[in-house]
CHARMM-style PDB file with segment names, atoms N, HN, CA, C and O in Angstrom:
ATOM      1  N   MET     1      43.645 -35.890  15.379  1.00  0.00      PROA
ATOM      2  CA  MET     1      43.660 -35.334  14.039  1.00  0.00      PROA
ATOM      3  C   MET     1      42.295 -34.775  13.653  1.00  0.00      PROA
ATOM      4  O   MET     1      42.106 -34.315  12.527  1.00  0.00      PROA
ATOM      5  N   ASN     2      41.366 -34.814  14.564  1.00  0.00      PROA
ATOM      6  HN  ASN     2      41.519 -35.189  15.479  1.00  0.00      PROA
ATOM      7  CA  ASN     2      40.037 -34.318  14.282  1.00  0.00      PROA
ATOM      8  C   ASN     2      40.071 -32.808  14.091  1.00  0.00      PROA
ATOM      9  O   ASN     2      40.591 -32.084  14.940  1.00  0.00      PROA
ATOM     10  N   GLY     3      39.526 -32.337  12.993  1.00  0.00      PROA
ATOM     11  HN  GLY     3      39.103 -32.925  12.303  1.00  0.00      PROA
ATOM     12  CA  GLY     3      39.477 -30.907  12.737  1.00  0.00      PROA
ATOM     13  C   GLY     3      40.724 -30.348  12.087  1.00  0.00      PROA
ATOM     14  O   GLY     3      40.908 -29.131  12.075  1.00  0.00      PROA
ATOM     15  N   LEU     4      41.585 -31.186  11.547  1.00  0.00      PROA
ATOM     16  HN  LEU     4      41.436 -32.175  11.556  1.00  0.00      PROA
ATOM     17  CA  LEU     4      42.816 -30.707  10.918  1.00  0.00      PROA
ATOM     18  C   LEU     4      42.583 -30.257   9.482  1.00  0.00      PROA
ATOM     19  O   LEU     4      43.349 -29.453   8.951  1.00  0.00      PROA
ATOM     20  N   GLY     5      41.542 -30.764   8.857  1.00  0.00      PROA
ATOM     21  HN  GLY     5      40.919 -31.417   9.289  1.00  0.00      PROA
ATOM     22  CA  GLY     5      41.289 -30.453   7.453  1.00  0.00      PROA
ATOM     23  C   GLY     5      40.967 -28.997   7.191  1.00  0.00      PROA
ATOM     24  O   GLY     5      41.470 -28.408   6.234  1.00  0.00      PROA
ATOM     25  N   ARG     6      40.131 -28.412   8.033  1.00  0.00      PROA
ATOM     26  HN  ARG     6      39.722 -28.890   8.811  1.00  0.00      PROA
ATOM     27  CA  ARG     6      39.726 -27.022   7.819  1.00  0.00      PROA
ATOM     28  C   ARG     6      40.907 -26.048   7.892  1.00  0.00      PROA
ATOM     29  O   ARG     6      41.042 -25.206   7.004  1.00  0.00      PROA
ATOM     30  N   PRO     7      41.770 -26.130   8.916  1.00  0.00      PROA
ATOM     31  CA  PRO     7      42.931 -25.222   8.929  1.00  0.00      PROA
ATOM     32  C   PRO     7      43.862 -25.422   7.732  1.00  0.00      PROA
ATOM     33  O   PRO     7      44.442 -24.455   7.238  1.00  0.00      PROA
ATOM     34  N   LEU     8      44.011 -26.646   7.264  1.00  0.00      PROA
ATOM     35  HN  LEU     8      43.540 -27.432   7.665  1.00  0.00      PROA
ATOM     36  CA  LEU     8      44.857 -26.894   6.095  1.00  0.00      PROA
ATOM     37  C   LEU     8      44.256 -26.270   4.837  1.00  0.00      PROA
ATOM     38  O   LEU     8      44.986 -25.729   4.007  1.00  0.00      PROA
ATOM     39  N   ILE     9      42.949 -26.341   4.692  1.00  0.00      PROA
ATOM     40  HN  ILE     9      42.356 -26.781   5.366  1.00  0.00      PROA
ATOM     41  CA  ILE     9      42.288 -25.721   3.540  1.00  0.00      PROA
ATOM     42  C   ILE     9      42.447 -24.208   3.600  1.00  0.00      PROA
ATOM     43  O   ILE     9      42.732 -23.576   2.582  1.00  0.00      PROA
ATOM     44  N   ILE    10      42.267 -23.619   4.781  1.00  0.00      PROA
ATOM     45  HN  ILE    10      42.036 -24.132   5.608  1.00  0.00      PROA
ATOM     46  CA  ILE    10      42.419 -22.176   4.936  1.00  0.00      PROA
ATOM     47  C   ILE    10      43.850 -21.748   4.635  1.00  0.00      PROA
ATOM     48  O   ILE    10      44.064 -20.740   3.962  1.00  0.00      PROA
ATOM     49  N   MET    11      44.830 -22.501   5.124  1.00  0.00      PROA
ATOM     50  HN  MET    11      44.656 -23.320   5.671  1.00  0.00      PROA
ATOM     51  CA  MET    11      46.238 -22.169   4.839  1.00  0.00      PROA
ATOM     52  C   MET    11      46.523 -22.293   3.351  1.00  0.00      PROA
ATOM     53  O   MET    11      47.263 -21.478   2.799  1.00  0.00      PROA
ATOM     54  N   GLY    12      45.954 -23.294   2.690  1.00  0.00      PROA
ATOM     55  HN  GLY    12      45.353 -23.956   3.139  1.00  0.00      PROA
ATOM     56  CA  GLY    12      46.137 -23.456   1.253  1.00  0.00      PROA
ATOM     57  C   GLY    12      45.538 -22.299   0.478  1.00  0.00      PROA
ATOM     58  O   GLY    12      46.147 -21.802  -0.470  1.00  0.00      PROA
ATOM     59  N   LEU    13      44.344 -21.863   0.876  1.00  0.00      PROA
ATOM     60  HN  LEU    13      43.850 -22.266   1.646  1.00  0.00      PROA
ATOM     61  CA  LEU    13      43.711 -20.719   0.215  1.00  0.00      PROA
ATOM     62  C   LEU    13      44.510 -19.438   0.440  1.00  0.00      PROA
ATOM     63  O   LEU    13      44.617 -18.604  -0.459  1.00  0.00      PROA
ATOM     64  N   LEU    14      45.069 -19.282   1.633  1.00  0.00      PROA
ATOM     65  HN  LEU    14      44.982 -19.959   2.364  1.00  0.00      PROA
ATOM     66  CA  LEU    14      45.918 -18.114   1.901  1.00  0.00      PROA
ATOM     67  C   LEU    14      47.170 -18.133   1.034  1.00  0.00      PROA
ATOM     68  O   LEU    14      47.589 -17.091   0.530  1.00  0.00      PROA
ATOM     69  N   LEU    15      47.767 -19.300   0.856  1.00  0.00      PROA
ATOM     70  HN  LEU    15      47.427 -20.146   1.265  1.00  0.00      PROA
ATOM     71  CA  LEU    15      48.949 -19.411  -0.008  1.00  0.00      PROA
ATOM     72  C   LEU    15      48.601 -19.075  -1.458  1.00  0.00      PROA
ATOM     73  O   LEU    15      49.374 -18.411  -2.149  1.00  0.00      PROA
ATOM     74  N   VAL    16      47.444 -19.532  -1.910  1.00  0.00      PROA
ATOM     75  HN  VAL    16      46.816 -20.072  -1.349  1.00  0.00      PROA
ATOM     76  CA  VAL    16      47.006 -19.196  -3.271  1.00  0.00      PROA
ATOM     77  C   VAL    16      46.794 -17.689  -3.394  1.00  0.00      PROA
ATOM     78  O   VAL    16      47.191 -17.090  -4.393  1.00  0.00      PROA
ATOM     79  N   ALA    17      46.174 -17.073  -2.392  1.00  0.00      PROA
ATOM     80  HN  ALA    17      45.852 -17.560  -1.580  1.00  0.00      PROA
ATOM     81  CA  ALA    17      45.930 -15.631  -2.429  1.00  0.00      PROA
ATOM     82  C   ALA    17      47.243 -14.851  -2.440  1.00  0.00      PROA
ATOM     83  O   ALA    17      47.371 -13.871  -3.173  1.00  0.00      PROA
ATOM     84  N   VAL    18      48.207 -15.271  -1.643  1.00  0.00      PROA
ATOM     85  HN  VAL    18      48.103 -16.067  -1.047  1.00  0.00      PROA
ATOM     86  CA  VAL    18      49.512 -14.598  -1.627  1.00  0.00      PROA
ATOM     87  C   VAL    18      50.212 -14.780  -2.973  1.00  0.00      PROA
ATOM     88  O   VAL    18      50.816 -13.838  -3.487  1.00  0.00      PROA
ATOM     89  N   GLY    19      50.139 -15.957  -3.535  1.00  0.00      PROA
ATOM     90  HN  GLY    19      49.648 -16.722  -3.117  1.00  0.00      PROA
ATOM     91  CA  GLY    19      50.741 -16.202  -4.846  1.00  0.00      PROA
ATOM     92  C   GLY    19      50.121 -15.344  -5.932  1.00  0.00      PROA
ATOM     93  O   GLY    19      50.830 -14.805  -6.781  1.00  0.00      PROA
ATOM     94  N   LEU    20      48.807 -15.213  -5.911  1.00  0.00      PROA
ATOM     95  HN  LEU    20      48.231 -15.651  -5.221  1.00  0.00      PROA
ATOM     96  CA  LEU    20      48.135 -14.354  -6.886  1.00  0.00      PROA
ATOM     97  C   LEU    20      48.497 -12.886  -6.679  1.00  0.00      PROA
ATOM     98  O   LEU    20      48.684 -12.145  -7.644  1.00  0.00      PROA
ATOM     99  N   ALA    21      48.595 -12.473  -5.428  1.00  0.00      PROA
ATOM    100  HN  ALA    21      48.444 -13.075  -4.644  1.00  0.00      PROA
ATOM    101  CA  ALA    21      48.962 -11.082  -5.135  1.00  0.00      PROA
ATOM    102  C   ALA    21      50.367 -10.778  -5.640  1.00  0.00      PROA
ATOM    103  O   ALA    21      50.614  -9.702  -6.184  1.00  0.00      PROA
ATOM    104  N   ILE    22      51.279 -11.714  -5.462  1.00  0.00      PROA
ATOM    105  HN  ILE    22      51.079 -12.588  -5.020  1.00  0.00      PROA
ATOM    106  CA  ILE    22      52.652 -11.507  -5.939  1.00  0.00      PROA
ATOM    107  C   ILE    22      52.682 -11.501  -7.467  1.00  0.00      PROA
ATOM    108  O   ILE    22      53.429 -10.730  -8.070  1.00  0.00      PROA
ATOM    109  N   SER    23      51.883 -12.347  -8.087  1.00  0.00      PROA
ATOM    110  HN  SER    23      51.276 -12.973  -7.597  1.00  0.00      PROA
ATOM    111  CA  SER    23      51.867 -12.412  -9.546  1.00  0.00      PROA
ATOM    112  C   SER    23      51.300 -11.149 -10.182  1.00  0.00      PROA
ATOM    113  O   SER    23      51.785 -10.697 -11.218  1.00  0.00      PROA
ATOM    114  N   PHE    24      50.265 -10.580  -9.555  1.00  0.00      PROA
ATOM    115  HN  PHE    24      49.871 -10.947  -8.713  1.00  0.00      PROA
ATOM    116  CA  PHE    24      49.609  -9.412 -10.132  1.00  0.00      PROA
ATOM    117  C   PHE    24      50.082  -8.095  -9.530  1.00  0.00      PROA
ATOM    118  O   PHE    24      49.518  -7.048  -9.851  1.00  0.00      PROA
ATOM    119  N   ALA    25      51.088  -8.110  -8.677  1.00  0.00      PROA
ATOM    120  HN  ALA    25      51.546  -8.961  -8.417  1.00  0.00      PROA
ATOM    121  CA  ALA    25      51.583  -6.888  -8.033  1.00  0.00      PROA
ATOM    122  C   ALA    25      52.043  -5.829  -9.036  1.00  0.00      PROA
ATOM    123  O   ALA    25      51.756  -4.652  -8.818  1.00  0.00      PROA
ATOM    124  N   PRO    26      52.738  -6.175 -10.117  1.00  0.00      PROA
ATOM    125  CA  PRO    26      53.141  -5.123 -11.058  1.00  0.00      PROA
ATOM    126  C   PRO    26      51.959  -4.452 -11.763  1.00  0.00      PROA
ATOM    127  O   PRO    26      52.108  -3.355 -12.300  1.00  0.00      PROA
ATOM    128  N   LYS    27      50.797  -5.092 -11.768  1.00  0.00      PROA
ATOM    129  HN  LYS    27      50.675  -5.983 -11.332  1.00  0.00      PROA
ATOM    130  CA  LYS    27      49.641  -4.538 -12.462  1.00  0.00      PROA
ATOM    131  C   LYS    27      48.725  -3.716 -11.544  1.00  0.00      PROA
ATOM    132  O   LYS    27      47.654  -3.285 -11.968  1.00  0.00      PROA
ATOM    133  N   LEU    28      49.141  -3.500 -10.293  1.00  0.00      PROA
ATOM    134  HN  LEU    28      50.012  -3.851  -9.948  1.00  0.00      PROA
ATOM    135  CA  LEU    28      48.343  -2.697  -9.375  1.00  0.00      PROA
ATOM    136  C   LEU    28      48.311  -1.250  -9.839  1.00  0.00      PROA
ATOM    137  O   LEU    28      49.245  -0.787 -10.493  1.00  0.00      PROA
ATOM    138  N   PRO    29      47.251  -0.536  -9.506  1.00  0.00      PROA
ATOM    139  CA  PRO    29      47.184   0.871  -9.906  1.00  0.00      PROA
ATOM    140  C   PRO    29      48.341   1.676  -9.322  1.00  0.00      PROA
ATOM    141  O   PRO    29      48.812   1.393  -8.221  1.00  0.00      PROA
ATOM    142  N   THR    30      48.788   2.671 -10.062  1.00  0.00      PROA
ATOM    143  HN  THR    30      48.405   2.902 -10.956  1.00  0.00      PROA
ATOM    144  CA  THR    30      49.939   3.451  -9.612  1.00  0.00      PROA
ATOM    145  C   THR    30      49.588   4.360  -8.451  1.00  0.00      PROA
ATOM    146  O   THR    30      50.483   4.761  -7.706  1.00  0.00      PROA
ATOM    147  N   TRP    31      48.312   4.704  -8.267  1.00  0.00      PROA
ATOM    148  HN  TRP    31      47.586   4.378  -8.872  1.00  0.00      PROA
ATOM    149  CA  TRP    31      47.935   5.578  -7.164  1.00  0.00      PROA
ATOM    150  C   TRP    31      47.943   4.849  -5.831  1.00  0.00      PROA
ATOM    151  O   TRP    31      47.952   5.487  -4.778  1.00  0.00      PROA
ATOM    152  N   LEU    32      47.940   3.507  -5.862  1.00  0.00      PROA
ATOM    153  HN  LEU    32      47.932   2.989  -6.718  1.00  0.00      PROA
ATOM    154  CA  LEU    32      47.966   2.743  -4.625  1.00  0.00      PROA
ATOM    155  C   LEU    32      49.353   2.865  -4.007  1.00  0.00      PROA
ATOM    156  O   LEU    32      50.341   2.440  -4.605  1.00  0.00      PROA
ATOM    157  N   GLY    33      49.428   3.431  -2.838  1.00  0.00      PROA
ATOM    158  HN  GLY    33      48.626   3.777  -2.352  1.00  0.00      PROA
ATOM    159  CA  GLY    33      50.702   3.697  -2.186  1.00  0.00      PROA
ATOM    160  C   GLY    33      51.134   5.138  -2.322  1.00  0.00      PROA
ATOM    161  O   GLY    33      52.169   5.533  -1.786  1.00  0.00      PROA
ATOM    162  N   ARG    34      50.343   5.936  -3.041  1.00  0.00      PROA
ATOM    163  HN  ARG    34      49.501   5.616  -3.476  1.00  0.00      PROA
ATOM    164  CA  ARG    34      50.637   7.359  -3.216  1.00  0.00      PROA
ATOM    165  C   ARG    34      49.416   8.209  -2.874  1.00  0.00      PROA
ATOM    166  O   ARG    34      49.194   9.262  -3.471  1.00  0.00      PROA
ATOM    167  N   LEU    35      48.639   7.745  -1.918  1.00  0.00      PROA
ATOM    168  HN  LEU    35      48.820   6.890  -1.433  1.00  0.00      PROA
ATOM    169  CA  LEU    35      47.446   8.466  -1.522  1.00  0.00      PROA
ATOM    170  C   LEU    35      47.807   9.645  -0.625  1.00  0.00      PROA
ATOM    171  O   LEU    35      48.862   9.638   0.010  1.00  0.00      PROA
ATOM    172  N   PRO    36      46.934  10.669  -0.566  1.00  0.00      PROA
ATOM    173  CA  PRO    36      47.181  11.763   0.381  1.00  0.00      PROA
ATOM    174  C   PRO    36      47.195  11.213   1.806  1.00  0.00      PROA
ATOM    175  O   PRO    36      46.270  10.501   2.197  1.00  0.00      PROA
ATOM    176  N   GLY    37      48.192  11.520   2.558  1.00  0.00      PROA
ATOM    177  HN  GLY    37      48.943  12.098   2.240  1.00  0.00      PROA
ATOM    178  CA  GLY    37      48.337  11.004   3.914  1.00  0.00      PROA
ATOM    179  C   GLY    37      49.424   9.953   4.025  1.00  0.00      PROA
ATOM    180  O   GLY    37      49.834   9.611   5.134  1.00  0.00      PROA
ATOM    181  N   ASP    38      49.900   9.433   2.905  1.00  0.00      PROA
ATOM    182  HN  ASP    38      49.567   9.710   2.004  1.00  0.00      PROA
ATOM    183  CA  ASP    38      51.041   8.520   2.929  1.00  0.00      PROA
ATOM    184  C   ASP    38      52.299   9.337   3.204  1.00  0.00      PROA
ATOM    185  O   ASP    38      52.468  10.431   2.665  1.00  0.00      PROA
ATOM    186  N   ILE    39      53.161   8.809   4.028  1.00  0.00      PROA
ATOM    187  HN  ILE    39      53.023   7.920   4.465  1.00  0.00      PROA
ATOM    188  CA  ILE    39      54.361   9.535   4.437  1.00  0.00      PROA
ATOM    189  C   ILE    39      55.481   9.243   3.458  1.00  0.00      PROA
ATOM    190  O   ILE    39      55.828   8.085   3.224  1.00  0.00      PROA
ATOM    191  N   ASN    40      56.048  10.302   2.883  1.00  0.00      PROA
ATOM    192  HN  ASN    40      55.766  11.242   3.073  1.00  0.00      PROA
ATOM    193  CA  ASN    40      57.137  10.165   1.927  1.00  0.00      PROA
ATOM    194  C   ASN    40      58.170  11.256   2.219  1.00  0.00      PROA
ATOM    195  O   ASN    40      57.897  12.442   2.038  1.00  0.00      PROA
ATOM    196  N   ILE    41      59.349  10.848   2.670  1.00  0.00      PROA
ATOM    197  HN  ILE    41      59.571   9.884   2.817  1.00  0.00      PROA
ATOM    198  CA  ILE    41      60.414  11.791   3.003  1.00  0.00      PROA
ATOM    199  C   ILE    41      61.609  11.493   2.111  1.00  0.00      PROA
ATOM    200  O   ILE    41      62.091  10.361   2.060  1.00  0.00      PROA
ATOM    201  N   LYS    42      62.084  12.512   1.408  1.00  0.00      PROA
ATOM    202  HN  LYS    42      61.693  13.432   1.449  1.00  0.00      PROA
ATOM    203  CA  LYS    42      63.265  12.365   0.554  1.00  0.00      PROA
ATOM    204  C   LYS    42      64.287  13.414   0.954  1.00  0.00      PROA
ATOM    205  O   LYS    42      63.987  14.607   0.984  1.00  0.00      PROA
ATOM    206  N   ARG    43      65.477  12.968   1.256  1.00  0.00      PROA
ATOM    207  HN  ARG    43      65.720  11.999   1.231  1.00  0.00      PROA
ATOM    208  CA  ARG    43      66.599  13.852   1.566  1.00  0.00      PROA
ATOM    209  C   ARG    43      67.719  13.525   0.582  1.00  0.00      PROA
ATOM    210  O   ARG    43      67.526  12.737  -0.344  1.00  0.00      PROA
ATOM    211  N   ASP    44      68.868  14.118   0.777  1.00  0.00      PROA
ATOM    212  HN  ASP    44      69.025  14.758   1.529  1.00  0.00      PROA
ATOM    213  CA  ASP    44      69.981  13.901  -0.147  1.00  0.00      PROA
ATOM    214  C   ASP    44      70.362  12.433  -0.265  1.00  0.00      PROA
ATOM    215  O   ASP    44      70.366  11.879  -1.365  1.00  0.00      PROA
ATOM    216  N   ASN    45      70.681  11.806   0.845  1.00  0.00      PROA
ATOM    217  HN  ASN    45      70.678  12.255   1.738  1.00  0.00      PROA
ATOM    218  CA  ASN    45      71.132  10.404   0.830  1.00  0.00      PROA
ATOM    219  C   ASN    45      70.165   9.490   1.565  1.00  0.00      PROA
ATOM    220  O   ASN    45      70.556   8.428   2.049  1.00  0.00      PROA
ATOM    221  N   PHE    46      68.921   9.894   1.648  1.00  0.00      PROA
ATOM    222  HN  PHE    46      68.603  10.757   1.254  1.00  0.00      PROA
ATOM    223  CA  PHE    46      67.973   9.143   2.466  1.00  0.00      PROA
ATOM    224  C   PHE    46      66.580   9.240   1.848  1.00  0.00      PROA
ATOM    225  O   PHE    46      66.166  10.298   1.374  1.00  0.00      PROA
ATOM    226  N   GLY    47      65.881   8.136   1.862  1.00  0.00      PROA
ATOM    227  HN  GLY    47      66.217   7.277   2.247  1.00  0.00      PROA
ATOM    228  CA  GLY    47      64.502   8.122   1.405  1.00  0.00      PROA
ATOM    229  C   GLY    47      63.681   7.221   2.304  1.00  0.00      PROA
ATOM    230  O   GLY    47      64.110   6.119   2.648  1.00  0.00      PROA
ATOM    231  N   PHE    48      62.498   7.688   2.687  1.00  0.00      PROA
ATOM    232  HN  PHE    48      62.150   8.583   2.408  1.00  0.00      PROA
ATOM    233  CA  PHE    48      61.618   6.918   3.559  1.00  0.00      PROA
ATOM    234  C   PHE    48      60.196   7.031   3.030  1.00  0.00      PROA
ATOM    235  O   PHE    48      59.709   8.130   2.763  1.00  0.00      PROA
ATOM    236  N   HSD    49      59.541   5.898   2.881  1.00  0.00      PROA
ATOM    237  HN  HSD    49      59.936   5.006   3.098  1.00  0.00      PROA
ATOM    238  CA  HSD    49      58.155   5.881   2.407  1.00  0.00      PROA
ATOM    239  C   HSD    49      57.356   4.936   3.278  1.00  0.00      PROA
ATOM    240  O   HSD    49      57.695   3.759   3.410  1.00  0.00      PROA
ATOM    241  N   PHE    50      56.287   5.459   3.877  1.00  0.00      PROA
ATOM    242  HN  PHE    50      56.013   6.414   3.770  1.00  0.00      PROA
ATOM    243  CA  PHE    50      55.380   4.626   4.668  1.00  0.00      PROA
ATOM    244  C   PHE    50      53.956   4.923   4.207  1.00  0.00      PROA
ATOM    245  O   PHE    50      53.440   6.011   4.462  1.00  0.00      PROA
ATOM    246  N   PRO    51      53.315   3.971   3.533  1.00  0.00      PROA
ATOM    247  CA  PRO    51      51.961   4.195   2.990  1.00  0.00      PROA
ATOM    248  C   PRO    51      50.889   4.045   4.072  1.00  0.00      PROA
ATOM    249  O   PRO    51      50.156   3.056   4.085  1.00  0.00      PROA
ATOM    250  N   LEU    52      50.795   5.006   4.964  1.00  0.00      PROA
ATOM    251  HN  LEU    52      51.390   5.810   4.953  1.00  0.00      PROA
ATOM    252  CA  LEU    52      49.890   4.941   6.107  1.00  0.00      PROA
ATOM    253  C   LEU    52      48.422   4.857   5.676  1.00  0.00      PROA
ATOM    254  O   LEU    52      47.703   3.962   6.121  1.00  0.00      PROA
ATOM    255  N   VAL    53      47.977   5.757   4.834  1.00  0.00      PROA
ATOM    256  HN  VAL    53      48.561   6.484   4.473  1.00  0.00      PROA
ATOM    257  CA  VAL    53      46.573   5.767   4.402  1.00  0.00      PROA
ATOM    258  C   VAL    53      46.265   4.539   3.547  1.00  0.00      PROA
ATOM    259  O   VAL    53      45.169   3.986   3.629  1.00  0.00      PROA
ATOM    260  N   THR    54      47.215   4.116   2.738  1.00  0.00      PROA
ATOM    261  HN  THR    54      48.105   4.566   2.672  1.00  0.00      PROA
ATOM    262  CA  THR    54      47.014   2.913   1.927  1.00  0.00      PROA
ATOM    263  C   THR    54      46.830   1.692   2.831  1.00  0.00      PROA
ATOM    264  O   THR    54      45.963   0.857   2.574  1.00  0.00      PROA
ATOM    265  N   CYS    55      47.639   1.586   3.886  1.00  0.00      PROA
ATOM    266  HN  CYS    55      48.343   2.265   4.095  1.00  0.00      PROA
ATOM    267  CA  CYS    55      47.495   0.471   4.827  1.00  0.00      PROA
ATOM    268  C   CYS    55      46.135   0.502   5.517  1.00  0.00      PROA
ATOM    269  O   CYS    55      45.500  -0.537   5.697  1.00  0.00      PROA
ATOM    270  N   LEU    56      45.687   1.708   5.906  1.00  0.00      PROA
ATOM    271  HN  LEU    56      46.203   2.552   5.760  1.00  0.00      PROA
ATOM    272  CA  LEU    56      44.375   1.825   6.544  1.00  0.00      PROA
ATOM    273  C   LEU    56      43.255   1.443   5.579  1.00  0.00      PROA
ATOM    274  O   LEU    56      42.293   0.785   5.975  1.00  0.00      PROA
ATOM    275  N   LEU    57      43.373   1.846   4.338  1.00  0.00      PROA
ATOM    276  HN  LEU    57      44.154   2.381   4.017  1.00  0.00      PROA
ATOM    277  CA  LEU    57      42.360   1.517   3.331  1.00  0.00      PROA
ATOM    278  C   LEU    57      42.295   0.010   3.078  1.00  0.00      PROA
ATOM    279  O   LEU    57      41.209  -0.566   3.024  1.00  0.00      PROA
ATOM    280  N   ILE    58      43.438  -0.617   2.927  1.00  0.00      PROA
ATOM    281  HN  ILE    58      44.321  -0.149   2.971  1.00  0.00      PROA
ATOM    282  CA  ILE    58      43.484  -2.067   2.705  1.00  0.00      PROA
ATOM    283  C   ILE    58      42.954  -2.806   3.925  1.00  0.00      PROA
ATOM    284  O   ILE    58      42.229  -3.791   3.782  1.00  0.00      PROA
ATOM    285  N   SER    59      43.303  -2.349   5.122  1.00  0.00      PROA
ATOM    286  HN  SER    59      43.892  -1.549   5.239  1.00  0.00      PROA
ATOM    287  CA  SER    59      42.818  -2.971   6.347  1.00  0.00      PROA
ATOM    288  C   SER    59      41.303  -2.878   6.456  1.00  0.00      PROA
ATOM    289  O   SER    59      40.643  -3.851   6.820  1.00  0.00      PROA
ATOM    290  N   ALA    60      40.749  -1.705   6.141  1.00  0.00      PROA
ATOM    291  HN  ALA    60      41.286  -0.915   5.845  1.00  0.00      PROA
ATOM    292  CA  ALA    60      39.294  -1.545   6.189  1.00  0.00      PROA
ATOM    293  C   ALA    60      38.614  -2.441   5.159  1.00  0.00      PROA
ATOM    294  O   ALA    60      37.581  -3.045   5.447  1.00  0.00      PROA
ATOM    295  N   LEU    61      39.182  -2.528   3.973  1.00  0.00      PROA
ATOM    296  HN  LEU    61      40.021  -2.037   3.739  1.00  0.00      PROA
ATOM    297  CA  LEU    61      38.611  -3.376   2.928  1.00  0.00      PROA
ATOM    298  C   LEU    61      38.644  -4.851   3.323  1.00  0.00      PROA
ATOM    299  O   LEU    61      37.653  -5.562   3.158  1.00  0.00      PROA
ATOM    300  N   LEU    62      39.773  -5.305   3.839  1.00  0.00      PROA
ATOM    301  HN  LEU    62      40.578  -4.728   3.973  1.00  0.00      PROA
ATOM    302  CA  LEU    62      39.871  -6.706   4.264  1.00  0.00      PROA
ATOM    303  C   LEU    62      38.966  -6.997   5.456  1.00  0.00      PROA
ATOM    304  O   LEU    62      38.384  -8.079   5.540  1.00  0.00      PROA
ATOM    305  N   SER    63      38.841  -6.047   6.374  1.00  0.00      PROA
ATOM    306  HN  SER    63      39.313  -5.168   6.306  1.00  0.00      PROA
ATOM    307  CA  SER    63      37.933  -6.232   7.516  1.00  0.00      PROA
ATOM    308  C   SER    63      36.491  -6.372   7.039  1.00  0.00      PROA
ATOM    309  O   SER    63      35.740  -7.202   7.553  1.00  0.00      PROA
ATOM    310  N   PHE    64      36.107  -5.564   6.063  1.00  0.00      PROA
ATOM    311  HN  PHE    64      36.717  -4.890   5.645  1.00  0.00      PROA
ATOM    312  CA  PHE    64      34.755  -5.649   5.519  1.00  0.00      PROA
ATOM    313  C   PHE    64      34.515  -6.987   4.837  1.00  0.00      PROA
ATOM    314  O   PHE    64      33.455  -7.590   5.008  1.00  0.00      PROA
ATOM    315  N   VAL    65      35.484  -7.452   4.069  1.00  0.00      PROA
ATOM    316  HN  VAL    65      36.345  -6.962   3.930  1.00  0.00      PROA
ATOM    317  CA  VAL    65      35.346  -8.745   3.381  1.00  0.00      PROA
ATOM    318  C   VAL    65      35.245  -9.878   4.408  1.00  0.00      PROA
ATOM    319  O   VAL    65      34.419 -10.779   4.260  1.00  0.00      PROA
ATOM    320  N   MET    66      36.081  -9.832   5.444  1.00  0.00      PROA
ATOM    321  HN  MET    66      36.751  -9.100   5.565  1.00  0.00      PROA
ATOM    322  CA  MET    66      36.020 -10.874   6.470  1.00  0.00      PROA
ATOM    323  C   MET    66      34.680 -10.825   7.218  1.00  0.00      PROA
ATOM    324  O   MET    66      34.130 -11.865   7.580  1.00  0.00      PROA
ATOM    325  N   TRP    67      34.161  -9.618   7.446  1.00  0.00      PROA
ATOM    326  HN  TRP    67      34.608  -8.773   7.153  1.00  0.00      PROA
ATOM    327  CA  TRP    67      32.865  -9.473   8.099  1.00  0.00      PROA
ATOM    328  C   TRP    67      31.765 -10.092   7.240  1.00  0.00      PROA
ATOM    329  O   TRP    67      30.847 -10.725   7.761  1.00  0.00      PROA
ATOM    330  N   LEU    68      31.861  -9.906   5.926  1.00  0.00      PROA
ATOM    331  HN  LEU    68      32.607  -9.391   5.503  1.00  0.00      PROA
ATOM    332  CA  LEU    68      30.872 -10.495   5.036  1.00  0.00      PROA
ATOM    333  C   LEU    68      30.910 -12.017   5.068  1.00  0.00      PROA
ATOM    334  O   LEU    68      29.865 -12.666   5.028  1.00  0.00      PROA
ATOM    335  N   PHE    69      32.107 -12.586   5.139  1.00  0.00      PROA
ATOM    336  HN  PHE    69      32.956 -12.059   5.171  1.00  0.00      PROA
ATOM    337  CA  PHE    69      32.234 -14.045   5.156  1.00  0.00      PROA
ATOM    338  C   PHE    69      31.767 -14.654   6.466  1.00  0.00      PROA
ATOM    339  O   PHE    69      31.323 -15.802   6.491  1.00  0.00      PROA
ATOM    340  N   ARG    70      31.861 -13.904   7.554  1.00  0.00      PROA
ATOM    341  HN  ARG    70      32.222 -12.972   7.534  1.00  0.00      PROA
ATOM    342  CA  ARG    70      31.453 -14.452   8.850  1.00  0.00      PROA
ATOM    343  C   ARG    70      29.949 -14.339   9.106  1.00  0.00      PROA
ATOM    344  O   ARG    70      29.437 -14.950  10.044  1.00  0.00      PROA
ATOM    345  N   ARG    71      29.245 -13.574   8.293  1.00  0.00      PROA
ATOM    346  HN  ARG    71      29.661 -13.078   7.531  1.00  0.00      PROA
ATOM    347  CA  ARG    71      27.798 -13.423   8.486  1.00  0.00      PROA
ATOM    348  C   ARG    71      27.064 -14.639   8.059  1.00  0.00      PROA
ATOM    349  OT1 ARG    71      25.837 -14.684   8.153  1.00  0.00      PROA
TER     350      ARG     71
END
């Protein structure tokens, strides 16, 4: 059981972060997910949306934050 505390704390913090993200999701800016480069296809009976640039932006931001914490 040695070293079990740290992973449990990290999992707890991740659960809190996910809970906060779900709680504040309706208050996110409207431009998030509608950036230039996001794929949006609308046809008569079909709609497809893939926020490619938004995913890249969020990934870069999270990578930077994780890099800051590991320094």
